[in-house]
C-alpha positions as CSV (number, residue, x, y, z in Angstrom):
1,M,10.7,1.8,18.1
2,D,13.4,4.4,19.0
3,R,12.1,6.3,22.0
4,N,13.2,9.5,20.3
5,T,11.1,9.0,17.2
6,L,7.4,8.5,16.5
7,V,5.4,7.9,13.4
8,L,1.7,8.8,13.7
9,P,-1.4,9.2,11.5
10,S,-3.1,12.5,11.1
11,P,-6.7,11.8,10.2
12,A,-9.3,13.6,8.3
13,K,-12.7,14.7,9.7
14,L,-16.1,15.4,8.3
15,N,-18.7,17.9,9.5
16,L,-21.9,15.8,9.3
17,M,-23.9,19.0,9.8
18,L,-23.0,22.7,10.2
19,H,-25.5,25.3,11.4
20,I,-24.5,28.9,11.9
21,L,-26.4,30.6,14.7
22,G,-25.0,34.1,14.5
23,R,-22.0,36.4,14.5
24,R,-20.3,37.4,17.8
25,E,-18.9,40.8,18.6
26,D,-15.4,39.5,18.1
27,G,-16.2,38.6,14.5
28,Y,-16.3,34.8,15.0
29,H,-19.5,32.9,14.4
30,E,-21.5,30.9,16.9
31,L,-22.2,27.5,15.3
32,Q,-23.3,23.9,15.9
33,T,-21.6,21.0,14.1
34,L,-21.1,17.3,14.4
35,F,-17.6,16.0,13.9
36,Q,-16.7,12.5,12.8
37,F,-13.3,11.1,11.9
38,L,-12.2,9.2,8.8
39,D,-9.8,6.3,8.7
40,Y,-7.8,8.2,6.2
41,G,-5.1,10.9,6.5
42,D,-1.6,12.0,6.4
43,E,1.4,10.3,8.1
44,M,3.7,12.3,10.3
45,T,7.2,11.3,11.5
46,F,8.8,13.1,14.5
47,A,12.5,12.8,15.6
48,V,13.8,14.6,18.7
49,R,16.8,16.9,18.3
50,E,18.9,18.3,21.1
51,D,19.5,21.8,19.9
52,G,16.0,23.2,20.4
53,V,15.4,23.8,16.6
54,I,11.9,23.1,15.2
55,C,12.3,22.0,11.6
56,L,9.6,20.8,9.2
57,H,11.4,19.1,6.3
58,T,8.3,18.8,4.0
59,E,7.6,21.9,2.0
60,F,4.0,23.2,1.5
61,P,3.6,25.2,-1.7
62,G,2.7,28.8,-0.9
63,V,3.2,28.4,2.8
64,A,6.3,29.7,4.5
65,H,8.0,27.4,7.0
66,D,7.2,29.4,10.1
67,D,3.6,30.1,9.0
68,N,2.8,26.4,8.8
69,L,0.4,25.3,11.5
70,I,2.6,22.3,12.3
71,V,5.5,24.6,13.1
72,K,3.3,27.0,15.0
73,A,2.0,24.2,17.2
74,A,5.5,22.9,18.0
75,K,6.8,26.4,18.8
76,K,3.9,27.2,21.0
77,L,4.2,24.0,23.0
78,Q,8.0,24.5,23.2
79,A,7.5,28.0,24.6
80,Q,4.7,27.3,27.0
81,S,6.5,24.2,28.4
82,A,10.0,25.8,28.4
83,C,11.3,22.6,26.8
84,P,14.9,22.9,25.6
85,L,14.5,20.1,23.0
86,G,13.7,20.5,19.3
87,I,12.1,18.4,16.7
88,D,12.5,17.2,13.1
89,I,9.2,16.6,11.3
90,W,8.3,15.0,8.0
91,I,4.8,14.5,6.6
92,K,3.4,12.3,3.8
93,K,0.6,14.6,2.7
94,V,-2.6,13.2,1.2
95,L,-5.2,15.5,2.7
96,P,-5.9,18.6,0.5
97,M,-5.4,22.1,1.7
98,G,-8.6,24.2,1.8
99,G,-10.7,21.0,1.6
100,G,-12.7,21.3,4.8
101,I,-11.6,17.9,6.1
102,G,-9.3,19.3,8.7
103,G,-5.8,18.7,7.2
104,G,-4.0,21.6,8.9
105,S,-5.9,21.3,12.2
106,S,-5.3,17.5,12.3
107,N,-1.6,18.0,11.6
108,A,-1.3,20.6,14.5
109,A,-3.1,18.2,16.9
110,T,-0.9,15.3,15.9
111,T,2.1,17.4,16.5
112,L,1.0,18.5,20.0
113,L,0.3,14.9,21.0
114,A,3.5,13.6,19.5
115,L,5.7,16.2,21.2
116,N,3.9,15.9,24.5
117,H,5.2,12.3,24.5
118,L,8.6,12.7,22.9
119,W,9.5,15.7,25.1
120,Q,8.1,13.9,28.1
121,L,5.9,16.9,29.1
122,A,3.1,14.9,30.7
123,W,0.5,17.6,29.8
124,D,-3.1,16.4,30.1
125,E,-5.6,16.4,27.3
126,D,-7.4,19.5,28.6
127,R,-4.2,21.5,28.6
128,L,-3.3,20.4,25.1
129,A,-6.8,21.1,23.8
130,T,-6.6,24.6,25.3
131,L,-3.4,25.3,23.6
132,G,-4.8,23.8,20.4
133,L,-7.7,26.2,20.4
134,T,-5.2,29.1,20.1
135,L,-4.1,27.5,16.8
136,G,-7.6,26.9,15.4
137,A,-11.2,26.1,16.4
138,D,-11.0,22.5,14.9
139,V,-7.7,21.6,16.7
140,P,-9.3,20.6,20.1
141,V,-11.5,17.8,18.6
142,F,-8.4,16.2,17.0
143,V,-6.6,16.5,20.3
144,R,-9.4,14.7,22.1
145,G,-9.9,12.2,19.3
146,H,-13.6,11.4,19.7
147,A,-16.6,12.2,17.5
148,A,-18.3,15.2,19.0
149,F,-21.2,17.7,18.8
150,A,-19.5,21.1,18.9
151,E,-20.8,24.5,19.9
152,G,-19.5,28.0,20.4
153,V,-16.9,28.5,17.7
154,G,-16.5,24.8,17.6
155,E,-14.6,24.4,20.9
156,I,-17.4,23.3,23.2
157,L,-17.4,19.5,22.7
158,T,-19.9,16.9,23.7
159,P,-18.9,13.3,22.8
160,A,-21.2,11.8,20.2
161,E,-21.8,8.4,18.7
162,P,-23.1,8.8,15.1
163,E,-23.4,5.8,12.8
164,E,-20.1,4.8,11.2
165,P,-20.8,4.2,7.5
166,W,-18.4,4.2,4.6
167,Y,-17.9,7.5,2.9
168,L,-17.0,8.6,-0.6
169,V,-15.2,11.9,-0.4
170,L,-14.8,13.9,-3.6
171,V,-12.0,16.5,-3.9
172,P,-12.8,19.3,-6.4
173,Q,-9.6,20.8,-7.6
174,V,-10.1,24.1,-5.9
175,S,-9.2,25.5,-2.5
176,V,-12.0,27.3,-0.6
177,S,-11.1,30.2,1.6
178,T,-12.9,29.8,5.0
179,A,-12.6,33.5,5.8
180,E,-14.1,34.4,2.4
181,I,-17.2,32.2,3.0
182,F,-17.8,33.4,6.6
183,S,-17.5,37.0,5.5
184,D,-20.1,36.6,2.7
185,P,-23.2,38.8,3.3
186,L,-25.4,36.0,1.9
187,L,-24.3,33.4,4.4
188,T,-27.1,32.0,6.6
189,R,-26.4,33.3,10.2
190,D,-29.8,32.7,11.9
191,S,-30.2,29.0,12.2
192,L,-32.1,28.0,15.4
193,P,-30.0,26.0,17.8
194,I,-30.6,22.3,18.1
195,K,-31.2,21.1,21.6
196,V,-31.8,17.4,21.0
197,R,-29.0,14.9,21.2
198,P,-28.2,13.1,19.1
199,V,-28.8,15.5,16.1
200,P,-32.3,14.6,14.8
201,K,-32.6,13.4,11.2
202,G,-33.5,16.3,8.9
203,N,-31.0,18.6,10.6
204,S,-27.9,17.5,8.7
205,R,-27.6,20.5,6.4
206,N,-24.5,22.7,6.0
207,D,-25.4,26.4,6.1
208,C,-22.2,27.2,4.1
209,E,-23.3,25.1,1.2
210,A,-25.4,27.7,-0.7
211,V,-22.6,30.3,-0.7
212,V,-19.9,27.8,-1.6
213,K,-21.9,26.5,-4.5
214,E,-22.5,30.1,-5.8
215,R,-18.8,31.0,-5.5
216,Y,-17.2,27.7,-6.6
217,P,-18.8,26.0,-9.6
218,E,-16.4,23.1,-9.2
219,V,-18.0,22.3,-5.9
220,R,-21.5,22.7,-7.2
221,N,-20.7,20.3,-10.0
222,A,-19.4,17.7,-7.6
223,L,-22.4,17.9,-5.4
224,N,-24.7,17.4,-8.4
225,L,-22.7,14.4,-9.7
226,L,-22.5,12.6,-6.3
227,G,-26.2,13.5,-5.6
228,K,-27.2,11.2,-8.4
229,Y,-26.1,8.2,-6.2
230,T,-26.6,9.3,-2.5
231,E,-27.2,12.4,-0.4
232,A,-24.2,14.7,-1.2
233,K,-23.1,17.2,1.5
234,L,-20.3,19.7,1.9
235,T,-17.9,19.3,4.8
236,G,-16.9,22.5,6.6
237,T,-16.6,25.3,4.0
238,G,-15.4,22.8,1.4
239,S,-14.2,22.2,-1.1
240,C,-14.6,18.5,-0.3
241,I,-18.0,16.9,-0.4
242,F,-19.1,13.5,0.8
243,G,-21.8,10.9,0.7
244,A,-22.5,7.9,3.0
245,F,-22.8,4.3,1.8
246,P,-23.6,1.1,3.7
247,N,-20.4,-0.7,2.6
248,E,-17.1,-0.1,1.0
249,A,-18.0,-1.9,-2.3
250,D,-20.9,0.4,-3.0
251,A,-18.8,3.5,-2.3
252,D,-15.9,2.2,-4.5
253,K,-18.3,1.5,-7.3
254,V,-19.6,5.1,-7.4
255,L,-16.0,6.5,-7.1
256,H,-15.0,4.4,-10.1
257,L,-18.0,5.9,-12.1
258,L,-16.9,9.5,-11.2
259,T,-13.1,9.3,-11.5
260,E,-13.2,10.4,-15.2
261,T,-14.1,13.9,-14.0
262,L,-13.3,14.0,-10.3
263,T,-10.7,12.7,-7.8
264,G,-11.6,11.3,-4.4
265,F,-11.3,8.5,-1.9
266,V,-13.3,6.0,0.1
267,A,-12.9,5.7,3.9
268,K,-14.6,4.3,6.9
269,G,-16.2,6.7,9.4
270,S,-14.9,6.3,12.9
271,N,-16.0,7.8,16.2
272,V,-12.5,7.3,17.6
273,S,-9.7,8.8,15.5
274,M,-7.1,6.5,14.1
275,L,-4.5,8.7,15.8
276,H,-5.9,7.9,19.2
277,R,-6.2,4.2,18.3
278,K,-2.5,4.2,17.3
279,L,-1.6,5.9,20.6
280,Q,-3.6,3.4,22.6
281,D,-1.8,0.5,20.8
282,L,1.6,2.1,21.5
283,S,0.7,2.5,25.1
284,K,-0.1,-1.2,25.3
285,E,3.1,-2.2,23.5
286,T,5.4,-0.1,25.6
287,G,3.6,0.4,28.9
288,T,4.0,4.2,28.4
289,R,1.1,6.6,28.3
290,Y,1.1,8.6,25.0
291,S,-1.4,11.4,25.8
C-alpha cells in the first residue's frame, strides 16, 4: 500500500438501549446507552496532498461540502495540529443519513484516525477522542473502537462485552431529526440511572421510541413488522430499527420475508469495530502503529 493513501471501513453502531435521565442547563440531555458495532458500513479512501487543501470528492445531497462532518473533522485536526498537508477523501456510502446507526459520526472518527496516521501526527486515542467530542457525542466511541456503556451526553465510556448476535437492521425510507426528537415535550426525561454492569435484562428499552413512533409512521410500521419475528428496537433516534437473531440464516430469512415493503441488511454484532480490526491488521503488516 502507498504510504500516502489509506482505505478504511467506517462501521455502523447500534444503541442496544437508550435511557434519558434528564435535561442539563446547557440544553443537552443526560443519558445512558450501550453501544455495539456492526460489521457493516461505508468505505473511505484517503490520499495525502501537499497543498493543504481538504477535499471531499463524494457529494452528499443537501449537505454543503464544508458542512460535512468529514470535512469538519479533517479541518479541525489540521488546525489543531498545525499540519501543512491536505487530504483527498472519497467514500462509498451505504449507511443512511438520519438513521441512528452513526453514519456521520463514524465517518468523522475514521477520518481522524486515518489522518492521524497519514499526516504522522502521533496523537494518542484520548486526544483524538477529545477532539471528536467537539464534532458530536457519538464520535468518541468510534474513535476508541470498543463496545461501551456510555453516560453523560454519551462521552463517558466504560468498555462493555455484550453478546455478539446477528442483527437484522431495517431502514425505513425517512430521515429522523435528532434535534426534533430531543426537543419534543413528550420525550421521557426521567429514567432512573442504571448502576449495574452489565446492563440487566429488562432494561433494554429506548426512551425515544414512543415519540419517534408517534411522529414517524414509517418507523412504527417497521417496528410492528419486525416485531412479529423477534424483539424489535429503535437505535438512537432512528429511523433504523433492529432485531437480534442467533445466526445469519435466521436473520436473512426474515429479511427476505420483509423486503417487499422494507429495505434492510443483516450484519454481525461486534465488540471491536471493524475499523480497529483493520488498523490492527495494517499495523502487523507494516510494523507501523495506526492509532
